[in-house]
C-alpha positions in Angstrom: -81.2 161.9 116.0 -77.7 161.8 117.5 -79.2 162.5 120.8 -81.4 159.4 120.4 -78.5 157.1 119.6 -76.6 158.4 122.6 -79.5 157.5 124.9 -79.8 154.0 123.5 -76.0 153.5 124.0 -76.2 154.7 127.6 -79.1 152.3 128.3 -77.2 149.4 126.9 -74.2 150.3 129.0 -76.3 150.6 132.2 -77.9 147.2 131.5 -74.5 145.6 131.0 -73.1 147.0 134.2 -76.2 145.9 136.0 -75.9 142.2 134.8 -72.2 141.9 134.7 -71.1 139.1 137.1 -68.9 139.8 140.1 -65.2 139.0 140.1 -65.6 135.4 141.2 -67.4 134.7 138.0 -64.9 136.2 135.5 -62.8 133.1 135.1 -64.9 131.7 132.2 -62.9 130.4 129.3 -63.1 131.9 125.9 -65.6 129.2 124.7 -68.1 129.3 127.6 -70.2 131.7 129.5 -72.4 132.9 126.6 -76.1 132.4 126.1 -79.0 132.1 128.5 -78.3 130.8 132.0 -81.1 128.4 133.2 -81.4 125.6 135.7 -82.3 122.2 134.3 -86.0 121.3 134.9 -85.1 117.7 136.0 -83.2 118.9 139.1 -83.9 117.7 142.6 -86.9 119.1 144.5 -86.4 122.4 146.3 -87.1 120.9 149.7 -85.3 117.7 150.8 -86.2 115.8 153.9 -83.3 114.2 155.7 -83.9 111.3 158.2 -81.9 112.4 161.2 -81.4 109.0 162.6 -79.9 107.4 159.5 -76.8 108.1 157.4 -78.5 108.4 154.0 -76.7 110.4 151.3 -78.1 113.8 150.4 -77.8 115.0 146.8 -78.5 118.7 145.9 -78.2 119.7 142.2 -77.7 123.2 140.7 -76.9 122.1 137.2 -77.6 124.8 134.7 -77.0 125.7 131.0 -74.0 127.8 130.0 -72.7 128.2 133.6 -69.1 129.2 134.5 -69.0 129.0 138.3 -71.0 127.9 141.3 -70.9 129.0 144.9 -72.6 127.3 147.8 -74.1 128.9 150.9 -75.5 127.2 154.1 -77.7 129.4 156.2 -76.5 132.4 154.0 -72.9 131.7 154.9 -70.4 130.8 152.1 -68.9 127.3 152.5 -66.6 125.2 150.4 -66.7 121.4 150.8 -65.4 119.6 152.8 -65.8 122.4 155.4 -69.1 120.7 156.3 -68.2 117.1 157.4 -69.1 114.6 154.7 -69.9 117.2 152.0 -68.2 116.8 148.6 -68.7 117.8 145.0 -70.0 115.0 143.0 -69.1 116.5 139.6 -66.3 118.5 138.0 -68.1 122.0 137.9 -69.3 121.8 141.5 -73.0 122.2 140.5 -74.0 119.0 142.4 -73.4 118.9 146.2 -73.4 115.4 147.8 -73.4 115.1 151.6 -72.5 111.6 152.9 -72.7 111.8 156.7 -70.8 109.1 158.6 -73.1 109.4 161.6 -76.7 110.6 162.0 -76.7 114.3 162.9 -78.9 117.4 162.8 -76.0 119.5 161.7 -76.9 118.9 158.1 -80.4 120.5 158.5 -80.7 124.0 157.2 -80.9 126.3 154.2 -78.7 125.6 151.2 -78.3 128.2 148.4 -76.4 127.8 145.2 -75.4 130.9 143.0 -74.6 130.1 139.4 -73.1 132.7 137.0 -71.7 133.1 133.5 -70.3 136.1 131.5 -73.7 137.9 131.4 -76.0 136.5 134.1 -76.1 135.3 137.7 -78.9 133.1 139.1 -79.5 131.3 142.4 -81.5 128.5 143.9 -82.4 127.7 147.5 -83.1 124.3 149.1 -84.2 123.5 152.6 -83.0 120.3 154.3 -85.4 119.3 157.1 -84.9 116.9 159.9 -87.6 114.5 161.2 -87.4 113.3 164.8 -88.3 109.7 165.3 -89.9 108.3 168.4 -87.1 106.9 170.7 -86.4 103.2 170.4 -87.8 101.5 173.5 -87.9 97.7 172.7 -85.2 95.4 174.2 -82.9 93.5 171.8 -84.5 90.4 170.3 -82.7 87.1 170.5 -82.3 85.1 167.2 -82.3 81.4 168.0 -79.3 79.6 166.6 -77.9 76.2 167.4 -74.5 77.5 168.6 -76.1 79.4 171.4 -76.5 76.3 173.5 -74.6 74.2 176.1 -71.1 73.2 175.1 -69.1 70.1 176.2 -65.3 70.3 175.9 -62.4 68.4 177.4 -59.6 69.9 179.5 -57.1 71.8 177.3 -59.6 72.2 174.4 -61.2 75.4 173.2 -64.9 76.2 173.6 -67.0 78.6 171.5 -70.4 80.2 172.2 -72.1 82.2 169.5 -75.4 84.0 170.2 -77.3 86.4 168.0 -79.5 89.4 168.7 -81.1 92.2 166.6 -82.6 95.6 167.6 -84.2 96.8 164.3 -82.3 99.9 163.2 -80.4 99.9 166.5 -78.6 96.6 165.7 -75.4 98.4 164.8 -75.4 100.1 168.3 -75.8 96.8 170.2 -73.1 96.2 172.8 -72.3 93.0 174.5 -71.1 91.7 177.8 -70.3 88.0 178.2 -70.7 86.9 181.8 -69.9 83.9 184.0 -71.6 82.8 187.2 -69.0 83.2 190.0 -69.9 82.7 193.7 -73.6 83.3 192.9 -73.0 86.5 190.9 -72.7 87.2 187.2 -69.3 88.5 186.5 -68.0 89.8 183.2 -65.5 87.5 181.6 -63.3 90.6 181.1 -62.9 90.7 184.8 -62.0 87.0 185.2 -58.5 85.9 185.9 -58.3 82.2 185.4 -54.7 80.9 185.1 -53.9 79.5 181.6 -57.3 80.4 180.1 -58.0 83.3 177.8 -61.4 84.8 176.9 -61.9 86.5 173.6 -65.1 88.2 172.5 -66.2 90.0 169.3 -69.3 91.0 167.3 -70.2 90.6 163.6 -73.3 91.6 161.6 -75.0 88.9 159.5 -78.2 88.6 157.6 -80.9 86.9 159.5 -84.6 86.3 158.6 -85.5 85.2 162.1 -85.4 88.7 163.5 -87.6 91.7 163.1 -84.8 93.4 161.4 -83.0 92.1 158.3 -79.7 92.5 160.0 -78.7 90.5 163.0 -75.6 90.8 165.2 -73.6 87.7 166.2 -71.7 87.8 169.4 -68.8 85.4 169.9 -67.1 84.1 173.1 -64.1 81.9 172.6 -62.5 80.2 175.6 -59.0 79.2 174.9 -57.5 76.3 176.9 -60.4 75.0 179.0 -59.5 74.4 182.7 -61.4 73.1 185.7 -62.3 76.6 186.8 -63.6 77.4 183.3 -66.5 75.0 183.6 -69.8 76.5 184.7 -72.7 78.8 183.6 -72.3 81.6 181.1 -74.7 84.2 179.6 -74.7 87.0 177.0 -76.1 90.4 177.9 -76.8 92.7 175.0 -77.9 96.4 175.3 -78.6 99.5 173.2 -76.3 102.1 174.7 -78.4 105.1 173.7 -81.7 103.8 175.1 -80.3 101.6 177.9 -82.5 98.7 176.7 -81.0 95.2 177.4 -81.7 91.5 177.0 -79.9 88.4 178.2 -79.7 84.7 177.1 -80.7 81.9 179.3 -77.7 80.4 181.2 -75.4 78.4 178.9 -73.5 75.5 180.4 -69.9 74.7 179.7 -69.6 71.0 180.7 -66.6 68.7 180.9 -66.3 66.2 178.1 -65.8 62.5 178.5 -62.1 62.7 177.7 -60.1 60.4 175.5 -59.0 58.1 178.3 -62.5 57.8 179.7 -63.9 56.9 176.3 -61.1 54.4 175.8 -61.8 52.7 179.1 -65.6 52.7 178.3 -65.0 51.1 175.0 -62.6 48.5 176.4 -65.0 47.6 179.2 -67.8 47.3 176.7 -65.8 45.0 174.4 -64.7 42.9 177.4 -68.3 42.6 178.6 -69.5 41.6 175.2 -66.7 39.1 174.9 -67.5 37.5 178.3 -71.1 37.3 177.4 -70.3 35.6 174.1 -67.9 33.1 175.8 -70.6 32.3 178.4 -73.1 31.7 175.7 -70.6 29.4 173.9 -69.8 27.5 177.1 -73.5 27.2 177.9 -74.3 25.9 174.4 -71.4 23.5 174.6 -72.8 22.2 177.8 -76.5 21.8 176.7 -76.4 21.6 172.9 -76.6 17.8 172.9 -79.7 17.9 175.2 -81.3 20.5 173.0 -80.6 18.7 169.8 -81.9 15.4 171.3 -85.1 17.2 172.5 -85.7 18.7 169.1 -85.1 15.4 167.4 -87.5 13.5 169.8 -90.2 16.2 169.5 -90.0 17.3 165.9 -87.8 14.7 164.1 -89.3 12.6 161.3 -89.8 8.9 161.9 -88.1 6.9 159.3 -90.1 4.3 157.4 -88.5 0.8 158.1 -90.2 -0.9 155.3 -88.8 -4.5 155.1 -86.1 -3.6 157.7 -86.5 -5.3 161.0 -83.7 -3.7 162.9 -82.8 -0.1 163.9 -79.0 -0.8 163.9 -76.4 -3.4 163.1 -73.2 -3.1 165.2 -70.1 -4.3 163.4 -67.0 -4.8 165.5 -64.0 -7.2 166.1 -65.5 -9.9 168.3 -62.1 -11.5 168.8 -61.0 -8.5 171.0 -62.1 -8.8 174.6 -62.0 -5.0 174.9 -64.2 -4.5 171.8 -66.6 -7.2 172.9 -67.0 -5.6 176.4 -67.5 -2.1 174.8 -70.3 -3.3 172.5 -72.0 -6.0 174.6 -71.8 -4.3 177.9 -72.2 -0.7 177.0 -73.5 0.2 173.5 -76.0 -2.6 173.0 -77.7 -2.2 176.5 -77.9 1.5 176.2 -79.5 1.4 172.7 -81.9 -1.3 173.7 -82.8 0.7 176.8 -83.8 3.6 174.5 -86.1 1.3 172.6 -84.0 0.4 169.6 -83.8 -3.0 168.0 -80.1 -3.8 167.7 -78.4 -6.7 165.8 -75.1 -7.7 167.3 -72.8 -10.4 166.1 -72.2 -13.3 168.4 -75.6 -12.8 170.0 -78.2 -12.4 167.2 -76.6 -14.7 164.6 -79.1 -17.3 163.3 -77.9 -20.8 162.8 -77.7 -22.5 159.4 -76.1 -19.6 157.5 -72.5 -18.7 157.0 -71.1 -15.8 159.0 -70.6 -13.7 155.8 -74.1 -14.3 154.7 -75.4 -13.3 158.2 -73.5 -10.1 158.1 -74.8 -9.1 154.7 -78.3 -9.9 155.7 -78.0 -8.0 159.0 -76.8 -4.9 157.1 -79.6 -5.1 154.6 -82.3 -5.2 157.3 -80.9 -2.4 159.5 -81.5 1.4 159.3 -78.1 2.1 160.7 -74.8 0.4 160.6 -72.6 1.2 163.6 -68.9 0.4 162.8 -66.7 0.1 165.9 -63.3 0.8 164.4 -60.5 -0.2 166.7 -56.9 -1.2 166.1 -57.8 -4.9 166.1 -60.8 -4.2 163.9 -58.6 -2.8 161.2 -56.4 -5.9 161.2 -59.4 -8.3 161.3 -60.0 -10.6 158.3 -63.7 -9.7 158.3 -63.2 -6.0 158.4 -63.2 -5.6 154.6 -66.4 -7.7 154.4 -68.3 -5.6 156.9 -67.0 -2.2 155.6 -67.9 -3.1 152.0 -71.3 -4.4 153.0 -72.0 -1.2 154.8 -70.8 0.9 151.8 -73.0 -1.0 149.4 -76.1 -0.6 151.6 -75.3 3.1 152.1 -75.1 3.6 148.3 -78.1 1.4 147.3 -80.5 1.4 150.2 -79.7 4.7 152.0 -78.4 2.8 155.1 -76.7 5.4 157.2 -73.3 4.4 158.7 -72.1 5.6 162.1 -68.4 5.2 162.5 -67.0 5.0 166.1 -63.2 5.4 166.5 -62.6 3.2 169.5 -59.3 3.3 171.3 -56.0 4.7 170.1 -56.6 5.0 166.3 -53.8 6.4 164.2 -55.2 8.3 161.2 -52.2 7.4 159.1 -53.0 3.7 159.6 -56.6 3.8 158.5 -55.8 6.0 155.5 -53.9 3.1 154.1 -57.0 0.8 154.1 -58.8 1.6 150.8 -62.4 1.0 151.7 -62.1 2.3 155.2 -60.3 5.5 154.1 -63.1 6.2 151.5 -65.7 5.7 154.2 -64.1 7.9 156.9 -63.4 10.6 154.3 -67.1 11.4 153.9 -68.5 10.5 157.3 -68.2 12.3 160.7 -66.8 9.9 163.3 -67.6 9.6 167.0 -64.5 9.2 169.2 -64.3 7.1 172.3 -61.3 6.4 174.6 -61.8 4.4 177.7 -61.2 6.4 180.8 -61.0 9.7 178.9 -64.4 10.1 177.2 -67.5 11.0 179.0 -69.8 8.1 178.4 -73.0 10.0 178.9 -72.0 12.6 176.2 -70.8 9.8 173.9 -74.2 8.1 174.1 -76.0 11.4 173.4 -73.9 11.9 170.2 -74.6 8.3 169.2 -78.4 8.7 169.8 -78.4 11.9 167.7 -77.3 9.7 164.7 -79.8 7.0 165.4 -83.3 7.0 163.7 -86.1 8.7 165.5 -88.1 6.2 167.5 -91.8 5.6 167.0 -92.3 5.5 170.8 -93.3 8.7 172.7 -90.7 8.5 175.5 -87.9 10.9 175.3 -84.3 9.9 175.0 -83.2 12.3 177.7 -85.6 10.7 180.2 -84.3 7.2 179.4 -80.7 8.3 179.8 -81.4 9.9 183.2 -83.3 6.8 184.4 -80.6 4.4 183.1 -77.9 2.8 185.2 -75.6 5.6 186.5 -72.2 5.8 184.8 -69.2 6.1 187.1 -66.8 7.2 184.4 -65.2 10.5 185.2 -66.5 13.5 183.4 -63.5 14.4 181.3 -63.4 16.4 178.1 -64.3 14.7 174.9 -61.7 14.0 172.3 
């Protein structure tokens, strides 16, 4: 019986010595390292495939229950992170190995073994990281069309900026650039240009673009500081993938000279001056022909006034005691109006016998469509002035007789404003001015004819004026 117990004790001792962990695993604390040692079922797969042309993160897990220590081996050689570039522990007990390569490399491919132990057991697990070679990239970089990759126009001393965009799928990050300028028939890198006072700056940035095959597109900048005459010309961007020697280039981009502030100012001034001259010419032309145009429109499209019981077109009221006034009316106004086909009543010529002069004036105003008042200095002092003015005002109010006031000679406004009836009349009517020797008679008559009623005859006023007796009065400006 004793012998049997000794055999059992020896067997237990042999088993314990066989499963006892090595020295590196004896650092378990008092509260750990007991119980079964097993890997978690949810760990990573045994074989991990690593894409050799990317920088994806590899994660290898040896998490287990009741573990004390973990050792890692690559290709059966012990290593401790970060002895392998980019390898780190991702948890406190070191059971998860994370490899975060900064550049794609085949150095991470191989056999990875983890050995896990506790007070009573040691277990291990092996992983194989495989590399997959991709077909080499053979396509040239693809240009992404953006508005800033176009011709630029800048003035001397300003800055110019070209921005062009390219992508090359997963090779976009490897894209290199060379901004070039056409010099003497050859494309020359801007880095080799030496233009006094001008600086060329280039850089690259990656941005998201939907226009490219890849979701990432690279923008290439060229900034030209202080544009000079020698800076103007043709530029282009050459992009290339250094590892495959595939390249692409933009179409030539032109840097053109701007109009300049002074040129713009001169252009604006010339344009304004030209418009001003045209407007002045139009005004002068209208001033010269507006009477003819208005007479033509009146004769062609004006409305013939119904005379009714009225037998005269106009009654001319003036101071018959003044030789100057008589000559103006009898030798100029009356003949001209009659030559144009108007029936004119003039004092001293058309007065009928048997009636008083006052009655004759009142009757003449009543039977006329127009009352032409020749207001002169002597007319304002005439004893019959008030009678003629009041008769004209009454007819204008009651029978719509239109009054045409003519200021004849040197008339002082201050003087006629003191005459009650006359001031009321001239305040509401537009006068025609006439000064002997200063007023153009032809224009004066045109202004008078515009105020006269439209004739029922078909002949035009302008034709009659042209065929009438020529006027030798100098063509001086109207007053």
